[in-house]
C-alpha positions in Angstrom: 0.0 0.0 -0.3 1.0 3.4 -0.9 2.4 5.2 2.2 0.7 8.8 0.8 -2.7 6.9 1.0 -2.3 6.8 4.9 -1.3 10.6 5.6 -4.6 12.0 5.1 -6.3 9.6 7.5 -3.2 10.1 10.2 -3.6 13.9 9.9 -7.5 13.6 10.1 -7.3 11.5 13.3 -5.0 13.7 14.9 -7.0 16.8 14.1 -10.6 15.5 14.8 -10.1 14.1 18.2 -9.1 17.6 19.7 -12.4 19.0 18.4 -14.3 16.2 20.3 -12.5 17.4 23.5 -9.3 15.3 23.9 -5.9 16.8 24.9 -3.5 14.5 23.6 -3.2 12.5 20.8 0.2 10.4 20.2 1.1 8.4 17.3 2.8 4.9 19.2 3.9 3.1 16.4 2.8 1.7 12.7 3.0 -1.5 11.4 1.9 -3.5 8.2 0.0 -6.5 8.7 -1.9 -9.0 6.5 -5.7 -8.7 5.6 -6.6 -10.3 8.9 -6.8 -8.8 12.1 -7.8 -9.9 15.3 -9.6 -7.8 18.2 -10.9 -7.8 21.5 -13.3 -5.2 22.0 -15.1 -2.6 19.6 -14.0 -2.0 16.0 -15.8 0.9 14.2 -15.7 0.0 10.6 -15.8 2.2 7.7 -16.0 1.7 4.0 -14.0 3.8 1.2 -15.6 3.6 -2.5 -14.3 5.4 -5.6 -10.7 5.6 -6.8 -9.8 4.2 -3.4 -11.7 1.1 -2.5 -11.3 -0.7 1.3 -12.0 -0.4 4.7 -10.8 2.1 7.7 -11.2 0.2 11.1 -10.7 2.3 14.2 -10.6 0.1 17.2 -9.9 -0.5 21.2 -10.8 -2.6 23.9 -14.3 -2.2 25.7 -13.0 -0.6 28.9 -11.3 2.1 26.5 -14.6 2.6 24.7 -16.6 3.5 27.3 -13.7 5.9 28.8 -13.3 7.3 25.0 -17.1 7.9 24.7 -17.4 9.6 28.5 -14.5 12.2 27.0 -16.7 13.0 24.4 -19.5 13.2 26.3 -17.8 15.8 28.4 -17.2 13.5 31.2 -20.6 12.1 31.5 -20.2 8.5 33.3 -20.4 5.5 30.7 -20.9 2.4 32.8 -22.0 0.3 29.9 -21.5 0.4 26.6 -25.2 1.4 25.8 -26.7 2.8 22.4 -25.5 6.3 23.2 -21.5 5.4 24.0 -21.9 3.2 20.6 -23.2 6.0 18.6 -20.3 8.5 20.2 -17.5 5.9 18.8 -19.2 5.4 15.8 -20.0 9.2 15.0 -16.0 9.6 15.8 -15.1 7.1 12.8 -17.5 9.0 10.5 -16.1 12.4 11.5 -12.3 11.3 11.0 -13.3 9.3 7.5 -15.3 12.3 6.3 -12.3 14.4 7.0 -9.9 12.4 5.6 -11.8 12.1 2.3 -11.6 15.7 2.4 -8.0 15.8 3.0 -7.8 13.6 -0.1 -9.3 15.7 -2.4 -6.8 18.5 -1.8 -3.9 16.2 -2.9 -6.1 15.6 -6.1 -7.9 11.8 -5.1 -11.6 13.0 -5.6 -14.8 11.3 -5.6 -14.7 9.3 -2.7 -17.5 8.4 -0.6 -17.6 6.3 2.9 -20.3 4.3 4.1 -22.1 4.9 7.3 -20.1 3.4 10.3 -20.9 -0.1 11.4 -19.9 -1.2 15.1 -18.1 -4.4 15.9 -17.9 -5.9 19.3 -16.8 -9.0 20.5 -14.3 -11.2 22.2 -11.4 -13.2 20.2 -13.1 -11.6 17.0 -11.7 -11.3 13.8 -11.9 -9.0 10.7 -10.9 -9.9 7.3 -10.7 -6.9 4.8 -10.7 -7.0 1.2 -6.9 -6.0 0.9 -3.6 -7.9 1.0 -2.0 -5.6 3.4 -3.3 -3.3 6.4 -1.5 -0.7 8.0 -2.2 -0.5 11.8 -1.5 2.7 13.8 -1.2 2.5 17.2 -2.4 5.9 18.8 -2.7 6.9 22.8 -5.5 9.1 22.9 -5.6 10.7 26.5 -3.8 7.4 27.6 -6.6 5.5 25.6 -5.0 3.1 23.5 -6.6 3.3 20.0 -5.7 1.3 16.9 -6.5 2.5 13.5 -6.2 -0.1 10.6 -6.1 1.0 7.0 -7.0 -1.2 4.2 -7.2 1.0 0.8 -6.4 0.2 -2.6 -6.2 2.5 -5.2 -8.0 1.6 -8.5 -6.8 2.2 -12.0 -9.2 2.9 -15.1 
């Protein structure tokens, strides 16, 4: 995967989260994995279609998702990962990916659309992306571990 395809997403993630009330968004690591990723907790899945095709997933543990949603909801206690907390996490994914599409257009990649967010929750889950390689980026967001998985292919005419 072309490294230039991930920069708009990294910039969007680090720009959008402070607008949602987070103070610190730090990239901790980046790695290349295959098309299969294992997860425990929560994944927000958003598909991208157009000249780029694939998926962006944002994942965290269930406890981290509760803490993350609480921060987004101005400190409101989130004891259970209920529909309101689920909606908050999904909307964050939607905002990051929509902003990334705008950033892609600024570098000449136009006509991208995103799907509504799909929230996946589970233990020992596995997601298989429709690409041969996925980039996994580990972030610390106000000391919450968050992982962004990017599996995109550039479609040529």
